[in-house]
VEXDREN-2710 file (C-alpha; in Angstrom, 1 decimal):
% VEXDREN-2710
k/r/px/py/pz
1/MET/0.2/0.1/0.0
2/GLU/2.9/2.4/0.8
3/GLU/4.4/1.5/-2.6
4/GLN/1.4/2.4/-4.1
5/ALA/1.1/5.9/-2.4
6/GLY/4.8/6.3/-3.4
7/ASN/3.9/5.8/-7.2
8/ALA/1.0/7.7/-7.1
9/GLN/3.2/10.8/-6.1
10/ARG/6.0/10.6/-8.5
11/SER/6.9/14.6/-8.5
12/SER/5.6/17.8/-6.9
13/TRP/3.8/19.0/-10.0
14/ILE/2.0/15.6/-10.8
15/GLN/0.0/13.0/-8.7
16/MET/-1.6/10.0/-10.4
17/ASN/-1.7/6.6/-11.0
18/PRO/-0.1/6.1/-14.5
19/PRO/-1.9/3.3/-15.7
20/VAL/-5.5/4.6/-14.8
21/PHE/-4.8/8.2/-15.8
22/ILE/-2.8/7.5/-19.2
23/LEU/-5.2/4.6/-20.5
24/SER/-8.4/6.6/-19.5
25/ALA/-7.1/9.7/-21.0
26/VAL/-6.1/7.6/-24.4
27/LEU/-9.2/5.7/-24.4
28/THR/-11.2/8.9/-24.3
29/VAL/-9.5/11.0/-26.7
30/THR/-9.5/7.7/-28.9
31/PHE/-13.5/7.9/-28.6
32/VAL/-13.6/11.6/-29.3
33/THR/-11.6/11.9/-32.4
34/PHE/-13.6/8.6/-34.0
35/ALA/-16.8/10.6/-33.1
36/MET/-15.9/13.9/-34.4
37/VAL/-14.0/12.6/-37.6
38/ALA/-16.3/9.8/-38.5
39/THR/-19.5/11.4/-37.4
40/GLU/-22.0/9.3/-39.7
41/THR/-20.3/5.8/-38.9
42/ALA/-20.2/6.7/-35.2
43/GLY/-24.0/7.5/-35.4
44/THR/-24.6/4.2/-37.2
45/LEU/-22.6/2.2/-34.5
46/PHE/-24.4/4.1/-31.7
47/ASP/-27.9/3.0/-33.1
48/ALA/-26.6/-0.7/-33.7
49/THR/-25.5/-0.9/-29.9
50/GLN/-28.5/0.5/-28.4
51/SER/-30.4/-1.9/-30.2
52/TRP/-28.4/-4.8/-29.2
53/ILE/-28.3/-3.7/-25.6
54/ILE/-32.2/-3.1/-25.5
55/GLU/-32.9/-6.6/-27.0
56/SER/-30.4/-8.8/-25.6
57/ALA/-29.2/-7.3/-22.3
58/GLY/-32.3/-5.2/-20.9
59/TRP/-33.5/-7.9/-18.7
60/PHE/-30.0/-7.8/-16.9
61/TYR/-30.1/-4.2/-16.2
62/VAL/-33.6/-4.7/-15.0
63/LEU/-32.9/-7.5/-12.6
64/ALA/-29.8/-5.8/-11.5
65/VAL/-31.3/-2.5/-10.4
66/ALA/-34.0/-4.4/-8.8
67/GLY/-31.2/-6.1/-6.7
68/PHE/-29.4/-3.0/-5.9
69/LEU/-32.3/-1.5/-4.3
70/VAL/-33.0/-4.8/-2.2
71/PHE/-29.4/-4.9/-1.3
72/VAL/-29.5/-1.3/0.3
73/VAL/-32.4/-1.8/2.1
74/GLY/-31.7/-5.0/3.4
75/LEU/-28.2/-3.5/4.7
76/ALA/-30.2/-0.6/6.5
77/VAL/-32.6/-2.9/8.5
78/SER/-30.1/-5.4/9.2
79/GLY/-27.4/-5.4/12.1
80/HIS/-25.1/-4.1/10.0
81/GLY/-26.8/-0.6/9.7
82/ARG/-25.4/0.5/13.0
83/VAL/-21.8/0.3/11.4
84/LYS/-20.3/3.7/10.8
85/LEU/-18.8/4.9/7.4
86/GLY/-15.5/5.8/9.3
87/SER/-14.0/4.9/12.7
88/ASP/-16.5/4.4/15.4
89/HIS/-15.8/7.7/17.1
90/SER/-16.1/9.8/13.8
91/GLU/-18.6/12.4/13.3
92/PRO/-20.3/13.7/10.1
93/ASP/-18.1/16.0/8.2
94/TYR/-21.1/18.2/7.0
95/SER/-24.2/19.3/8.5
96/TYR/-27.7/17.7/7.1
97/TRP/-28.5/20.8/5.1
98/SER/-25.2/20.9/3.5
99/TRP/-25.3/17.1/3.2
100/PHE/-28.8/16.9/1.4
101/ALA/-28.0/19.9/-0.9
102/MET/-24.8/18.5/-2.3
103/LEU/-26.7/15.1/-2.6
104/PHE/-29.2/16.5/-4.8
105/SER/-27.1/18.7/-6.8
106/ALA/-24.6/16.2/-7.6
107/GLY/-27.3/13.6/-8.3
108/MET/-29.7/14.7/-11.0
109/GLY/-30.1/18.4/-10.9
110/ILE/-29.9/18.8/-14.6
111/GLY/-32.0/15.6/-15.3
112/LEU/-34.7/17.5/-13.6
113/MET/-34.7/20.7/-15.1
114/PHE/-34.8/19.0/-18.4
115/PHE/-37.5/16.0/-18.0
116/GLY/-39.5/17.7/-15.0
117/VAL/-42.2/19.2/-17.5
118/ALA/-40.8/17.0/-20.7
119/GLU/-41.5/13.5/-19.3
120/PRO/-45.2/13.5/-18.0
121/VAL/-46.2/15.4/-21.0
122/MET/-44.6/12.9/-23.4
123/HIS/-45.9/9.8/-21.4
124/TYR/-49.3/11.3/-21.6
125/VAL/-49.4/12.1/-25.2
126/SER/-47.5/8.7/-26.2
127/PRO/-47.8/6.0/-23.3
128/PRO/-46.1/2.8/-23.4
129/VAL/-49.5/0.8/-23.6
130/GLY/-53.0/2.1/-23.5
131/ASP/-54.8/5.3/-25.0
132/ALA/-53.1/8.6/-25.1
133/GLU/-54.4/11.6/-23.7
134/THR/-56.8/10.2/-21.1
135/ALA/-57.1/10.4/-17.5
136/GLU/-55.8/7.1/-17.1
137/ALA/-52.8/8.2/-19.7
138/ALA/-52.0/11.0/-17.0
139/LYS/-52.1/8.8/-14.1
140/GLN/-49.7/6.5/-15.7
141/SER/-47.4/9.0/-16.9
142/MET/-46.8/10.2/-13.0
143/ARG/-46.3/6.9/-11.9
144/ILE/-43.9/6.1/-14.7
145/THR/-42.1/9.3/-14.0
146/PHE/-41.9/8.5/-10.1
147/PHE/-40.6/5.2/-11.2
148/HIS/-37.8/6.5/-13.2
149/TRP/-36.7/9.0/-10.6
150/GLY/-37.4/7.3/-7.5
151/VAL/-35.7/5.0/-5.1
152/HIS/-34.1/2.7/-7.8
153/ALA/-31.8/5.7/-9.1
154/TRP/-30.5/6.3/-5.6
155/ALA/-30.3/2.9/-4.6
156/ILE/-27.5/2.5/-7.4
157/TYR/-25.8/5.6/-6.2
158/ALA/-26.1/4.2/-2.6
159/VAL/-24.4/0.8/-3.6
160/VAL/-21.1/2.7/-4.9
161/ALA/-21.2/5.3/-2.4
162/LEU/-21.5/2.7/0.5
163/SER/-18.8/0.8/-0.7
164/LEU/-16.3/3.4/-1.3
165/ALA/-17.1/5.2/2.0
166/TYR/-16.7/1.9/4.0
167/PHE/-13.6/0.7/2.4
168/SER/-12.0/3.8/2.4
169/PHE/-13.1/5.7/5.8
170/ARG/-13.4/2.7/7.8
171/GLN/-10.8/0.2/6.3
172/GLY/-8.3/2.7/5.3
173/LEU/-8.0/1.7/1.8
174/PRO/-7.8/4.3/-1.3
175/LEU/-10.9/6.3/-2.2
176/THR/-11.3/4.3/-5.5
177/ILE/-13.8/1.9/-7.0
178/ARG/-11.1/-1.0/-6.9
179/SER/-11.0/-0.9/-2.9
180/ALA/-14.5/-2.6/-2.7
181/PHE/-12.7/-5.6/-4.2
182/TYR/-10.3/-6.1/-1.7
183/PRO/-12.4/-8.8/0.5
184/LEU/-12.6/-10.7/-3.2
185/ILE/-9.1/-10.2/-4.3
186/GLY/-6.8/-9.0/-1.5
187/GLU/-3.8/-7.1/-2.6
188/ARG/-4.2/-7.6/-6.3
189/ILE/-6.7/-4.6/-6.3
190/TYR/-3.2/-3.0/-6.7
191/GLY/-2.3/-4.5/-10.0
192/PRO/-4.1/-4.9/-13.2
193/ILE/-7.4/-5.9/-12.0
194/GLY/-7.9/-2.8/-10.1
195/HIS/-6.6/-0.5/-12.6
196/ALA/-9.2/-2.1/-15.3
197/VAL/-11.9/-1.5/-12.4
198/ASP/-11.0/2.0/-11.8
199/ILE/-10.8/2.7/-15.7
200/PHE/-14.3/1.3/-16.3
201/ALA/-15.2/3.6/-13.8
202/VAL/-13.5/6.7/-15.1
203/LEU/-15.0/6.0/-18.7
204/GLY/-18.5/5.7/-17.2
205/THR/-18.3/8.6/-15.2
206/ILE/-17.0/10.9/-18.0
207/PHE/-19.8/9.5/-20.5
208/GLY/-22.4/9.6/-17.7
209/VAL/-21.5/13.5/-16.8
210/ALA/-21.1/14.3/-20.5
211/THR/-24.8/13.2/-20.9
212/SER/-26.1/15.6/-18.4
213/LEU/-23.8/18.1/-19.9
214/GLY/-25.2/17.7/-23.3
215/PHE/-28.8/17.8/-21.7
216/GLY/-27.8/21.0/-19.8
217/VAL/-26.7/22.8/-22.6
218/ILE/-29.0/22.0/-25.0
219/GLN/-31.7/23.2/-22.4
220/ILE/-29.6/26.5/-21.8
221/ASN/-29.6/27.0/-25.4
222/SER/-33.2/26.8/-25.5
223/GLY/-33.5/29.2/-22.6
224/LEU/-31.3/31.9/-24.6
225/ASN/-33.3/31.4/-27.6
226/TYR/-36.5/32.0/-25.4
227/LEU/-34.7/35.1/-23.7
228/PHE/-32.7/36.8/-26.3
229/SER/-33.4/34.8/-29.4
230/VAL/-30.1/33.1/-29.7
231/PRO/-29.9/30.4/-32.4
232/SER/-30.5/27.0/-31.2
233/THR/-27.8/25.0/-33.4
234/VAL/-25.2/22.5/-32.4
235/GLY/-22.5/25.3/-33.0
236/VAL/-23.9/27.4/-30.6
237/GLN/-24.2/24.7/-28.0
238/VAL/-20.6/23.3/-28.5
239/ILE/-19.7/27.1/-27.6
240/LEU/-21.8/27.1/-24.5
241/ILE/-20.1/24.0/-23.5
242/ALA/-16.8/25.7/-23.8
243/VAL/-18.1/29.0/-21.9
244/ILE/-19.4/26.9/-18.9
245/THR/-16.9/24.6/-18.8
246/ALA/-14.4/27.4/-18.5
247/ILE/-16.9/28.8/-15.6
248/ALA/-16.8/25.1/-14.0
249/THR/-12.8/25.0/-13.7
250/VAL/-13.1/28.0/-11.6
251/SER/-14.9/25.8/-9.2
252/VAL/-12.9/23.0/-9.6
253/ALA/-9.9/25.0/-8.7
254/LEU/-11.5/26.3/-5.5
255/GLY/-12.1/22.7/-4.5
256/LEU/-14.9/21.0/-2.7
257/ASP/-15.8/23.0/0.6
258/ALA/-15.3/26.6/-1.0
259/GLY/-16.7/25.9/-4.7
260/ILE/-19.0/22.7/-5.0
261/ARG/-20.7/23.1/-1.6
262/ARG/-21.5/26.8/-1.9
263/LEU/-23.0/26.2/-5.3
264/SER/-24.8/23.4/-4.2
265/LEU/-26.4/25.5/-1.7
266/LEU/-27.2/27.9/-4.3
267/ASN/-28.7/25.5/-6.4
268/MET/-31.1/24.3/-3.5
269/ILE/-32.0/27.8/-2.8
270/LEU/-32.8/28.4/-6.3
271/ALA/-34.9/25.0/-7.0
272/ALA/-36.8/25.7/-3.7
273/ALA/-37.6/29.1/-4.8
274/LEU/-38.9/28.1/-8.4
275/LEU/-40.6/24.8/-6.9
276/ALA/-42.4/27.2/-4.4
277/PHE/-43.6/29.6/-7.2
278/VAL/-44.9/26.8/-9.3
279/LEU/-47.0/25.7/-6.5
280/VAL/-48.3/28.9/-5.5
281/ALA/-49.0/30.2/-9.3
282/GLY/-50.2/27.0/-10.6
283/PRO/-53.4/24.6/-9.5
284/THR/-52.1/24.6/-5.8
285/VAL/-55.1/22.4/-4.5
286/PHE/-54.7/19.9/-7.6
287/LEU/-51.0/19.5/-6.8
288/LEU/-51.4/18.6/-3.3
289/GLN/-53.9/15.9/-4.4
290/THR/-51.9/14.5/-7.0
291/MET/-48.8/14.4/-4.8
292/VAL/-50.4/12.4/-2.2
293/GLN/-52.1/10.3/-5.3
294/ASN/-48.8/9.9/-7.2
295/THR/-47.0/8.7/-4.2
296/GLY/-49.6/6.1/-3.4
297/MET/-49.5/4.8/-7.0
298/TYR/-45.9/4.6/-7.0
299/ILE/-45.6/2.9/-3.7
300/SER/-48.4/0.5/-4.7
301/SER/-47.1/-0.5/-8.2
302/LEU/-43.3/-0.4/-7.3
303/PHE/-42.8/-4.1/-7.6
304/GLU/-45.0/-4.6/-10.7
305/MET/-43.1/-1.7/-12.4
306/THR/-39.3/-2.9/-11.3
307/PHE/-39.7/-6.0/-13.5
308/ASN/-41.9/-5.0/-16.4
309/LEU/-40.1/-5.5/-19.7
310/TYR/-42.9/-5.4/-21.8
311/ALA/-42.4/-8.7/-23.0
312/TYR/-45.8/-9.5/-23.9
313/GLU/-46.3/-6.1/-25.4
314/PRO/-42.9/-5.3/-27.5
315/THR/-42.1/-2.1/-27.8
316/ASP/-39.1/0.4/-28.1
317/TRP/-40.5/2.5/-25.5
318/ILE/-38.7/0.8/-22.7
319/GLY/-35.1/1.4/-24.4
320/GLY/-35.9/5.1/-25.0
321/TRP/-36.9/5.7/-21.5
322/THR/-36.6/2.9/-18.8
323/LEU/-33.2/1.5/-20.1
324/PHE/-31.8/4.7/-20.6
325/TYR/-32.5/5.9/-17.3
326/TRP/-31.0/2.7/-15.6
327/GLY/-28.0/3.1/-17.9
328/TRP/-27.7/6.9/-17.0
329/TRP/-27.9/6.1/-13.3
330/ILE/-25.5/3.4/-13.4
331/ALA/-23.1/5.2/-15.7
332/TRP/-23.2/8.3/-13.0
333/ALA/-22.8/5.9/-10.3
334/PRO/-19.1/6.1/-9.8
335/PHE/-19.2/9.8/-10.1
336/VAL/-22.4/10.4/-7.6
337/GLY/-21.3/7.3/-5.4
338/MET/-18.0/8.6/-5.0
339/PHE/-19.2/12.3/-4.4
340/ILE/-21.9/11.1/-2.0
341/ALA/-19.0/8.8/-0.1
342/ARG/-16.8/11.8/-0.1
343/VAL/-19.4/14.0/2.0
344/SER/-20.9/11.1/4.3
345/ARG/-17.8/10.3/6.4
346/GLY/-18.9/9.5/9.9
347/ARG/-22.8/8.4/9.1
348/THR/-24.0/5.0/9.9
349/ILE/-25.2/2.7/7.2
350/ARG/-28.6/3.0/8.1
351/GLU/-28.6/6.8/8.7
352/PHE/-26.7/6.9/5.2
353/VAL/-29.3/4.6/3.5
354/VAL/-32.3/6.7/4.7
355/GLY/-31.0/10.0/3.9
356/VAL/-29.9/9.0/0.3
357/LEU/-32.8/7.2/-0.5
358/LEU/-35.7/9.3/0.9
359/VAL/-34.6/12.8/1.3
360/PRO/-33.8/13.7/-2.4
361/VAL/-36.5/11.1/-3.4
362/GLY/-38.9/13.3/-1.6
363/PHE/-37.9/16.7/-3.3
364/THR/-37.6/15.2/-6.7
365/PHE/-41.2/13.8/-6.4
366/MET/-42.4/17.3/-5.4
367/TRP/-40.6/18.8/-8.3
368/MET/-42.0/16.1/-10.6
369/THR/-45.5/16.7/-9.2
370/PHE/-45.7/20.2/-9.3
371/PHE/-44.0/20.7/-12.7
372/GLY/-45.4/17.6/-14.5
373/ASP/-48.9/17.9/-13.1
374/THR/-49.0/21.7/-13.6
375/ALA/-48.1/20.9/-17.4
376/LEU/-50.9/18.1/-17.5
377/HIS/-53.7/20.4/-16.0
378/MET/-52.6/23.2/-18.5
379/ILE/-53.3/20.5/-21.4
380/MET/-56.4/18.3/-19.8
381/ILE/-58.1/21.1/-17.9
382/GLN/-57.3/24.4/-19.3
383/GLY/-57.2/22.9/-23.2
384/LEU/-53.5/24.3/-24.0
385/ALA/-52.7/21.7/-26.4
386/ALA/-49.9/23.7/-27.9
387/LEU/-47.7/23.1/-24.8
388/SER/-48.1/19.2/-25.7
389/GLU/-47.1/20.1/-29.3
390/ALA/-44.2/22.0/-28.3
391/VAL/-42.9/19.4/-26.0
392/ALA/-43.1/16.7/-28.8
393/ALA/-41.3/19.0/-31.3
394/ASP/-38.3/19.6/-28.8
395/THR/-38.2/18.3/-25.3
396/SER/-35.6/21.1/-24.6
397/VAL/-37.9/24.1/-24.8
398/ALA/-40.7/22.2/-22.7
399/LEU/-39.8/24.4/-19.6
400/PHE/-39.8/27.3/-21.1
401/GLN/-43.0/27.0/-23.1
402/PHE/-44.3/25.8/-19.7
403/PHE/-43.5/29.1/-17.9
404/GLU/-45.2/30.9/-20.7
405/HIS/-48.4/30.2/-19.1
406/LEU/-47.6/31.4/-15.7
407/PRO/-47.0/34.8/-14.2
408/LEU/-43.7/36.2/-14.3
409/SER/-42.5/34.3/-17.2
410/SER/-39.5/36.1/-18.6
411/ILE/-38.2/35.9/-14.8
412/THR/-38.6/32.4/-14.1
413/ALA/-37.0/31.3/-17.3
414/LEU/-34.1/33.5/-16.5
415/ILE/-33.9/31.7/-13.1
416/ALA/-34.6/28.5/-14.6
417/THR/-31.6/28.9/-17.2
418/LEU/-29.3/30.3/-14.4
419/LEU/-30.2/27.2/-12.4
420/VAL/-29.5/24.8/-15.3
421/ILE/-26.0/26.8/-15.6
422/THR/-25.5/26.2/-12.1
423/PHE/-26.4/22.6/-12.2
424/PHE/-24.0/22.3/-15.0
425/VAL/-21.2/23.6/-13.1
426/THR/-21.8/21.6/-10.2
427/SER/-22.0/18.3/-12.3
428/SER/-18.6/19.1/-14.1
429/ASP/-16.6/20.3/-11.2
430/SER/-17.9/17.3/-9.2
431/GLY/-17.4/15.0/-12.0
432/SER/-13.9/16.5/-12.4
433/LEU/-13.0/15.7/-8.6
434/VAL/-14.1/12.1/-8.6
435/VAL/-12.3/11.2/-12.1
436/ASP/-9.2/13.1/-10.7
437/ILE/-9.5/11.2/-7.4
438/LEU/-9.6/7.7/-9.6
439/THR/-6.9/8.6/-11.7
440/SER/-4.6/9.7/-8.7
441/GLY/-5.0/6.4/-6.9
442/GLY/-7.5/7.7/-4.4
443/ALA/-5.8/10.9/-3.1
444/ASP/-7.7/13.4/-1.5
445/GLU/-6.1/16.2/-2.7
446/SER/-4.1/16.5/-6.1
447/HIS/-2.7/19.4/-8.0
448/THR/-5.4/21.6/-9.7
449/TRP/-4.2/21.2/-13.1
450/GLN/-5.4/17.6/-13.2
451/ARG/-8.9/18.5/-12.1
452/ILE/-9.1/21.0/-14.7
453/PHE/-7.9/18.7/-17.4
454/TRP/-10.6/16.4/-16.5
455/ALA/-13.2/19.1/-16.5
456/LEU/-12.1/20.3/-20.1
457/VAL/-12.3/16.5/-21.0
458/GLU/-15.9/16.1/-20.1
459/GLY/-16.6/19.2/-21.9
460/VAL/-15.1/18.0/-25.1
461/VAL/-16.8/14.5/-25.0
462/ALA/-20.2/16.2/-24.4
463/ALA/-19.5/18.4/-27.6
464/ALA/-18.2/15.4/-29.5
465/LEU/-21.4/13.5/-28.7
466/LEU/-23.6/16.5/-29.6
467/LEU/-21.6/16.5/-33.0
468/ALA/-22.1/12.8/-33.4
469/GLY/-25.9/12.4/-33.2
470/GLY/-27.2/14.8/-30.6
471/LEU/-29.6/13.3/-27.9
472/ALA/-29.4/9.6/-29.4
473/ALA/-25.7/9.4/-29.3
474/LEU/-26.0/10.9/-25.6
475/GLN/-28.6/7.9/-24.7
476/THR/-26.2/5.3/-26.5
477/ALA/-23.0/6.2/-25.1
478/THR/-25.0/6.1/-21.6
479/ILE/-26.4/2.8/-21.8
480/ALA/-23.4/1.2/-23.6
481/SER/-20.7/2.7/-20.8
482/ALA/-22.8/1.4/-18.1
483/LEU/-23.2/-2.2/-19.1
484/PRO/-19.7/-3.3/-17.8
485/PHE/-20.0/-1.2/-14.6
486/THR/-23.3/-3.1/-13.9
487/VAL/-21.0/-6.3/-13.5
488/ILE/-18.6/-4.5/-11.4
489/MET/-21.3/-3.1/-9.1
490/ILE/-22.6/-6.8/-8.5
491/LEU/-18.9/-7.8/-7.8
492/MET/-19.2/-4.5/-5.3
493/CYS/-22.2/-6.0/-3.4
494/TRP/-20.4/-9.0/-3.0
495/GLY/-17.5/-7.6/-1.5
496/LEU/-19.3/-5.2/0.7
497/LEU/-21.5/-7.9/2.1
498/ARG/-18.6/-10.2/2.8
499/ALA/-16.4/-7.5/4.6
500/LEU/-19.4/-6.7/6.7
501/GLN/-20.1/-10.1/7.6
502/ILE/-16.2/-10.6/8.5
503/GLU/-16.8/-7.5/10.8
504/GLY/-20.0/-8.6/12.2
505/VAL/-18.3/-11.9/13.1
506/LYS/-15.3/-10.1/14.5
507/ARG/-17.8/-7.7/16.8
508/VAL/-19.5/-10.7/18.1
509/SER/-16.3/-12.6/18.9
510/LEU/-14.7/-9.5/20.9
511/ARG/-17.8/-9.2/22.8
512/GLU/-19.0/-12.8/23.7
513/ALA/-15.8/-15.0/23.2
514/ARG/-14.9/-16.9/26.2
515/VAL/-11.1/-16.4/26.9
516/MET/-8.5/-18.3/29.1
517/PRO/-9.2/-17.3/32.5
518/ARG/-7.0/-14.9/34.7
519/GLY/-6.9/-14.1/38.1
520/PRO/-7.4/-16.9/41.2
521/HIS/-8.5/-19.6/38.9
522/ALA/-5.4/-19.2/36.5
523/ALA/-3.3/-22.1/36.4
524/LEU/-0.9/-20.5/33.8
525/SER/1.7/-17.9/33.8
526/TRP/1.5/-15.2/30.9
527/LYS/4.1/-17.1/28.9
528/GLN/2.6/-20.2/29.5
529/ARG/-0.6/-19.0/28.3
530/LEU/0.8/-17.3/25.4
531/ARG/2.5/-20.7/24.3
532/THR/-1.0/-22.4/24.6
533/LEU/-2.7/-19.8/22.3
534/ILE/-0.1/-20.3/19.7
535/HIS/0.4/-24.2/20.0
536/GLN/-2.0/-26.5/18.0
537/PRO/-2.7/-29.7/20.1
538/SER/-2.7/-32.9/18.8
539/LYS/-5.9/-35.5/19.2
540/ARG/-3.7/-37.4/22.1
541/GLU/-3.2/-34.2/24.0
542/VAL/-6.9/-33.1/23.7
543/ARG/-7.9/-36.6/24.9
544/GLU/-5.5/-36.4/27.8
545/PHE/-6.6/-33.0/28.8
546/LEU/-10.0/-34.3/29.0
547/GLU/-9.2/-37.4/30.9
548/THR/-6.9/-35.5/33.5
549/VAL/-8.6/-32.1/33.9
550/VAL/-12.0/-32.0/32.4
551/LYS/-13.5/-35.2/33.7
552/PRO/-12.5/-35.0/37.3
553/ALA/-13.8/-31.5/37.3
554/LEU/-17.2/-32.7/35.9
555/HIS/-17.3/-35.5/38.6
556/GLU/-16.9/-33.1/41.3
557/VAL/-19.7/-30.9/40.0
558/ALA/-21.8/-33.9/39.4
559/ASP/-21.2/-34.9/43.2
560/GLU/-22.1/-31.5/44.5
561/PHE/-25.4/-31.7/42.2
562/ARG/-26.2/-35.2/43.9
563/ARG/-25.9/-33.7/47.3
564/GLN/-28.1/-31.0/46.4
565/GLN/-30.7/-33.5/45.6
566/LEU/-30.5/-33.3/41.8
567/ASP/-30.0/-36.1/39.5
568/ALA/-26.5/-35.5/37.9
569/ARG/-24.2/-38.3/36.4
570/VAL/-20.9/-37.9/33.9
571/GLU/-20.5/-40.1/31.1
572/GLU/-18.0/-40.4/28.2
573/GLY/-17.9/-41.4/24.4
574/GLU/-15.9/-43.4/22.4
575/ASP/-14.3/-40.3/20.8
576/GLY/-13.0/-39.0/23.8
577/ARG/-16.0/-36.6/24.5
578/VAL/-17.3/-36.5/28.1
579/TRP/-20.0/-34.8/29.5
580/VAL/-22.1/-34.1/32.7
581/GLU/-25.9/-34.4/32.7
582/VAL/-28.5/-32.8/35.1
583/ARG/-32.2/-34.3/35.2
584/HIS/-34.7/-32.2/36.8
585/ALA/-37.8/-33.8/38.4
586/ALA/-40.2/-31.5/36.7
587/GLU/-41.3/-33.1/33.5
588/ASP/-41.7/-29.8/31.7
589/ASP/-38.1/-28.7/32.8
590/VAL/-35.3/-29.0/30.1
591/ASP/-32.6/-31.0/31.3
592/PHE/-29.2/-29.5/31.4
593/LEU/-26.1/-30.9/29.4
594/TYR/-22.6/-29.8/29.6
595/SER/-20.1/-31.7/27.3
596/VAL/-16.6/-30.9/26.3
597/ARG/-15.4/-32.9/23.1
598/PRO/-12.6/-33.2/20.8
599/ARG/-13.3/-31.6/17.4
600/PRO/-10.6/-31.7/14.6
601/TYR/-9.7/-28.7/12.3
602/GLU/-7.5/-28.5/9.1
603/ALA/-3.9/-26.8/10.1
604/PRO/-3.4/-23.5/8.2
605/THR/-0.7/-23.8/5.7
606/LEU/0.7/-21.2/3.4
607/VAL/2.5/-24.0/1.1
608/MET/0.8/-26.3/-1.1
609/ARG/-1.5/-28.8/0.6
610/ASP/-0.2/-32.6/0.8
611/THR/-3.4/-34.5/-0.7
612/ARG/-2.4/-37.8/0.8
613/ALA/-5.3/-38.8/3.4
614/SER/-2.8/-40.2/6.0
615/ARG/-0.7/-36.8/5.8
616/ALA/-3.7/-34.8/6.0
617/GLU/-4.8/-36.5/9.0
618/ALA/-1.5/-36.0/10.6
619/LEU/-1.7/-32.4/10.0
620/LYS/-4.9/-31.8/11.6
621/TYR/-5.1/-30.0/15.2
622/TYR/-7.8/-30.3/17.8
623/ARG/-9.8/-28.2/20.1
624/ALA/-11.7/-29.0/23.2
625/GLU/-14.9/-27.5/22.5
626/VAL/-18.0/-27.1/24.6
627/HIS/-21.2/-28.3/23.7
628/LEU/-24.5/-28.0/25.2
629/LEU/-27.9/-29.4/24.7
630/GLU/-28.7/-26.8/21.9
631/GLY/-25.2/-27.8/20.2
632/GLY/-21.8/-26.7/20.0
633/GLN/-20.8/-22.9/21.7
634/ASP/-17.8/-22.4/19.5
635/TYR/-15.2/-21.7/22.2
636/ASP/-12.2/-24.0/23.3
637/ILE/-11.2/-24.5/26.9
638/MET/-7.7/-26.5/26.3
639/GLY/-5.4/-25.5/28.9
640/TRP/-7.9/-24.3/31.6
641/SER/-7.7/-25.2/35.0
642/LYS/-10.1/-27.5/36.6
643/ASP/-11.3/-24.8/38.9
644/TYR/-12.1/-22.6/36.0
645/VAL/-13.8/-25.7/34.1
646/ILE/-16.0/-25.8/37.0
647/SER/-16.6/-22.2/37.1
648/ASP/-17.5/-22.5/33.4
649/VAL/-20.0/-25.3/34.1
650/LEU/-21.9/-23.1/37.0
651/GLU/-22.1/-20.4/34.5
652/GLN/-23.5/-22.2/32.0
653/TYR/-26.1/-23.7/34.5
654/GLU/-27.0/-20.5/35.8
655/ARG/-27.9/-19.4/32.4
656/HIS/-30.1/-22.6/32.2
657/VAL/-31.8/-22.1/35.4
658/HIS/-32.7/-18.2/34.2
659/PHE/-34.2/-19.9/31.1
660/LEU/-36.6/-22.1/33.0
661/GLN/-37.6/-19.5/35.2
662/ALA/-38.2/-17.2/32.2
663/VAL/-40.6/-20.1/30.3
664/ARG/-42.4/-21.0/33.4
END
């Protein structure tokens, strides 16, 4: 690990993990060059790739995303939920307000601005099944919108964020995706396998962020066209990407606390103000009613929608919507997950899951309801069919066409455009920060030029995708880049669960393990005790211990039980086990049994194991394990004194008596 840190800091002006940094940069430049030079070929390839994924791998996306949701909820409600993402004494780095603001801004800010009006209207006009432009279509449109923007998206983010935060802040591993594989492959995370994992994460992040930047700049262009008649062309959009990416570099240079945190709080203030305005200026009572109904419909149909692939009603709709969203969230998962991990140190797993799944989702549902249902109310009740026609013609203008039918349209459109710009900046600088962490081997602080470099790369990729095919190219790049990372996320779940199980076993062992006695009953000095701990006894040694120490101890206990008018006897088995049994007079009382038996274990070895049966038997070591009526208790009393064996029998019998009294 120290060698890895040394490799990551080769000079005063550069701090990187060379294989990840260089290969990620080369692959990205290659893709950009291909997309910009062979534009038509790239467009054809994108279409073919998206078709193949929808037809052949759609089921895999749906099943994986459902599994991620079950996984994170299961962790939260289990005993693992009490584990802190950091040391046991650590405290959160940020207040709840700052934490929620950064979660929201990094998670899906641009998407809400782009799809808040457009998606409900588009599902209403063109539903996946059923008749269009009916009350049922309106309900279905909101149910689908909630589904795409609900807990599934944040469960995807939570999987990556939990893994990164746990392994980095609690286990002391680098803050990179590869660290989640440590329970599975050990130190090999620092080799080619770990490099490949981080490279996939970097590429997924770049394409996921580029997709959002593409959506954002298209909408900014539409806002400027609405406000100032700026032409809506790809050329203008490329210029806007360049200008706003330049602004983002300033935030990148300022860092997480000074730049991203402040912009995130500004985003939350502007978004909350816009949301409150729509609620007040729109059909307020109708919106409150639909908020309750939409949430209820979403919860009641969650399982049905989770696994719906429209297999019996084949349609291209699922590829353009559900699979695109799942791919988008997964492509964003390295970026958002690492960012969430970075700001979530000190929180428990349960607190983290509740916060990540419910708080941003609650705000998202309000946003989608207030904007989406106001638009549906305009079309259905007020008869403004022009709005649905404008959305169908160009989704990027949906928000601005929507504001035309509310008071203060110019002011709200200006605020909306400003909000998209600030979301653009926070997405760009957050993504740059994450990619920089990945390519620098998990370093918390790297050189500013590296973060600026990745901010520029994300802008260039977004521009290349727009030139290569616009929204279709953005969608295809997202879905395709997410496919390999889905497999990585499944392995991350396995690694995290395995690590938590090991920690759970350790926690229980430290709390409940019975150790060799100290004090007046201890027969061994500390040096003898250490030798006993290290020594691996043979079967003969354990049987001799049972014969010379345990058996006499049990006979003394049995004699005393009989003097107390209890039926007690000591017996032994052919395999060397010896036990004392106490029978109670009452028929309903469960008898007590304390047994000690020799139990064999395979000896650990660091060399190739001898496969001969005789040699394998010779290599075994034995423990003198305690068994009660319920079974083995998983502790060894080899080397204990006779007095302490007696004390252990009485302690177990005391617990047995307490049980008998509790059930009477």
